[in-house]
C-alpha positions as CSV (number, residue, x, y, z in Angstrom):
1,X,114.3,86.6,-122.1
2,X,111.1,85.6,-123.9
3,X,111.5,83.3,-126.9
4,X,110.1,84.4,-130.3
5,X,107.2,81.9,-129.9
6,X,106.4,83.2,-126.4
7,X,106.4,86.8,-127.7
8,X,104.2,85.9,-130.6
9,X,101.7,84.2,-128.3
10,X,101.7,87.2,-126.0
11,X,100.9,89.5,-129.0
12,X,98.2,87.2,-130.2
13,X,96.5,87.3,-126.8
14,X,95.7,91.0,-127.2
15,X,92.1,91.8,-128.0
16,X,91.4,94.0,-131.0
17,X,90.6,96.9,-128.7
18,X,93.8,96.4,-126.7
19,X,95.9,96.1,-129.9
20,X,94.4,99.4,-131.2
21,X,95.3,101.1,-128.0
22,X,98.8,99.7,-128.2
23,X,99.2,101.0,-131.7
24,X,97.9,104.4,-130.8
25,X,100.2,104.7,-127.9
26,X,103.1,103.6,-130.0
27,X,102.2,106.1,-132.7
28,X,102.3,108.9,-130.2
29,X,105.8,107.8,-129.1
30,X,106.9,107.8,-132.8
31,X,105.6,111.3,-133.3
32,X,107.2,112.5,-130.0
33,X,110.6,111.0,-130.7
34,X,110.9,111.1,-134.5
35,X,108.3,113.7,-135.6
36,X,105.0,113.5,-137.5
37,X,106.7,113.0,-140.9
38,X,108.3,109.8,-139.6
39,X,104.9,108.2,-138.7
40,X,104.2,105.8,-141.5
41,X,102.2,102.6,-141.2
42,X,105.4,100.6,-141.8
43,X,107.3,102.5,-139.1
44,X,104.4,102.0,-136.7
45,X,104.5,98.2,-137.3
46,X,108.2,98.1,-136.7
47,X,108.0,100.1,-133.5
48,X,105.0,98.1,-132.2
49,X,106.7,94.8,-133.0
50,X,103.9,93.6,-135.3
51,X,103.5,92.8,-139.0
52,X,102.3,95.5,-141.4
53,X,99.0,93.6,-142.1
54,X,98.2,93.9,-138.3
55,X,98.6,97.7,-138.5
56,X,96.6,97.9,-141.8
57,X,93.8,96.0,-140.3
58,X,93.3,98.8,-137.8
59,X,94.4,101.8,-139.9
60,X,94.1,101.2,-143.7
61,X,95.8,104.5,-144.5
62,X,98.1,107.0,-142.8
63,X,95.2,109.5,-142.8
64,X,93.1,107.0,-140.8
65,X,95.9,106.8,-138.3
66,X,96.2,110.5,-137.9
67,X,92.5,110.8,-137.5
68,X,92.6,108.2,-134.8
69,X,95.4,110.1,-133.0
70,X,93.4,113.3,-133.1
71,X,90.2,111.7,-131.9
72,X,92.2,110.1,-129.0
73,X,93.5,113.5,-128.0
74,X,90.1,115.0,-128.4
75,X,88.5,112.4,-126.1
76,X,91.1,113.0,-123.4
77,X,90.6,116.7,-123.7
78,X,86.9,116.4,-123.1
79,X,87.5,114.1,-120.1
80,X,90.0,116.6,-118.5
81,X,87.6,119.5,-119.3
82,X,84.6,117.7,-117.8
83,X,86.6,116.9,-114.6
84,X,87.7,120.5,-114.3
85,X,84.1,121.8,-114.8
86,X,82.7,119.4,-112.2
87,X,84.9,120.9,-109.6
88,X,84.5,124.6,-110.7
89,X,82.3,127.3,-109.2
90,X,79.0,128.2,-110.9
91,X,80.4,131.6,-112.0
92,X,82.0,133.1,-115.1
93,X,85.4,133.0,-113.4
94,X,84.9,129.4,-112.4
95,X,83.8,128.2,-115.8
96,X,86.3,130.3,-117.7
97,X,89.1,129.2,-115.4
98,X,88.1,125.5,-115.9
99,X,88.0,125.8,-119.7
100,X,91.3,127.6,-119.8
101,X,93.1,125.3,-117.4
102,X,91.8,122.1,-118.9
103,X,92.6,123.1,-122.5
104,X,96.2,124.0,-121.7
105,X,96.7,121.0,-119.4
106,X,95.5,118.6,-122.0
107,X,98.0,119.9,-124.6
108,X,100.8,119.8,-122.1
109,X,99.9,116.3,-121.1
110,X,100.3,115.3,-124.8
111,X,103.4,117.4,-125.1
112,X,104.9,118.5,-128.4
113,X,103.3,115.7,-130.4
114,X,99.9,117.3,-130.9
115,X,101.0,120.4,-132.8
116,X,102.5,118.2,-135.4
117,X,99.4,116.0,-135.7
118,X,97.2,119.1,-136.0
119,X,99.5,120.5,-138.7
120,X,99.2,117.2,-140.6
121,X,95.4,117.3,-140.2
122,X,95.3,120.6,-142.0
123,X,97.1,118.9,-145.0
124,X,94.0,117.4,-146.6
125,X,90.3,118.2,-146.8
126,X,89.4,114.9,-145.2
127,X,91.7,115.4,-142.2
128,X,90.7,119.1,-141.9
129,X,87.0,118.1,-141.8
130,X,87.6,115.8,-138.8
131,X,89.3,118.6,-136.9
132,X,86.6,121.0,-137.9
133,X,83.9,118.7,-136.6
134,X,85.7,118.2,-133.3
135,X,86.2,122.0,-133.0
136,X,82.5,122.6,-133.5
137,X,81.6,120.2,-130.7
138,X,84.0,122.0,-128.4
139,X,82.8,125.4,-129.4
140,X,79.1,124.5,-128.8
141,X,80.0,123.1,-125.4
142,X,81.7,126.3,-124.5
143,X,78.8,128.4,-125.8
144,X,76.3,126.4,-123.6
145,X,78.6,126.6,-120.5
146,X,79.2,130.4,-120.8
147,X,75.6,131.4,-122.0
148,X,74.3,132.0,-118.4
149,X,76.8,134.8,-118.0
150,X,76.1,136.6,-121.3
151,X,73.0,138.5,-120.0
152,X,70.6,136.4,-122.1
153,X,72.5,137.1,-125.3
154,X,74.0,134.4,-127.7
155,X,77.8,134.3,-127.7
156,X,78.7,134.8,-131.4
157,X,80.6,132.1,-133.3
158,X,83.2,134.7,-134.3
159,X,84.1,135.2,-130.6
160,X,84.2,131.5,-129.9
161,X,86.5,131.0,-132.9
162,X,88.8,133.7,-131.6
163,X,88.8,132.0,-128.2
164,X,89.7,128.7,-129.9
165,X,92.5,130.3,-131.9
166,X,93.9,131.8,-128.6
167,X,93.6,128.4,-126.9
168,X,95.5,126.6,-129.6
169,X,98.2,129.2,-129.9
170,X,98.8,129.7,-126.2
171,X,98.7,126.0,-125.3
172,X,101.2,125.2,-128.1
173,X,103.5,128.0,-127.0
174,X,103.4,126.5,-123.5
175,X,104.1,123.0,-124.9
176,X,107.2,124.3,-126.6
177,X,108.1,126.3,-123.5
178,X,107.9,129.6,-125.3
179,X,105.7,130.8,-122.4
180,X,104.8,129.3,-119.0
181,X,101.8,127.2,-118.5
182,X,100.3,129.5,-115.9
183,X,100.9,132.5,-118.2
184,X,99.0,130.6,-121.0
185,X,96.1,129.8,-118.7
186,X,95.8,133.4,-117.4
187,X,95.8,134.8,-120.9
188,X,93.2,132.3,-122.1
189,X,91.1,133.0,-119.0
190,X,91.2,136.8,-119.8
191,X,90.3,136.1,-123.5
192,X,87.3,134.0,-122.5
193,X,85.9,136.4,-119.9
194,X,86.4,139.4,-122.3
195,X,84.5,137.5,-125.0
196,X,81.6,136.8,-122.6
197,X,81.6,140.5,-121.5
198,X,81.4,141.7,-125.1
199,X,78.5,139.3,-125.8
200,X,76.6,140.5,-122.7
201,X,76.9,144.1,-124.0
202,X,75.4,143.1,-127.3
């Protein structure tokens, strides 16, 4: 068993980037095991085995920690989406299928933790603004990807917002096992293709 001194030295050897990664991963575990309400900076320090000042040096407030968790999720979501799109066919079915599958897969990879974090994000204007900014980037990416299949017409923001609402609702239902993952992906795929078809008709 490591002595306290050895454990302390091991902790001190972590770079700032590695320490932040450790704290984020620990925070996700806290949310998954104890719920979002249990995630305080003090609880994070306890679970990570570090002092509170170490946590505060990375996340000065609980809001900053929640924002970091959402950005972490958002980064992984784009990575999964980009990988799916790279291997997809250059057709509406191919792109819509990649978007639907990658969105649901990312939420399922994170599990039940992300709905709680997203609910917390809606709790203040600052946190809601971060989610809104990330959503806008996602929506514009989808608009650009699907534009070639809309007969030269612009896909309206209202349609994209409806798609995002469906994506969030279906993926969260799959994460809580209310519906199956394949069912969520099929429904989202149909939502995306129908949105593009309506846009093409003008």
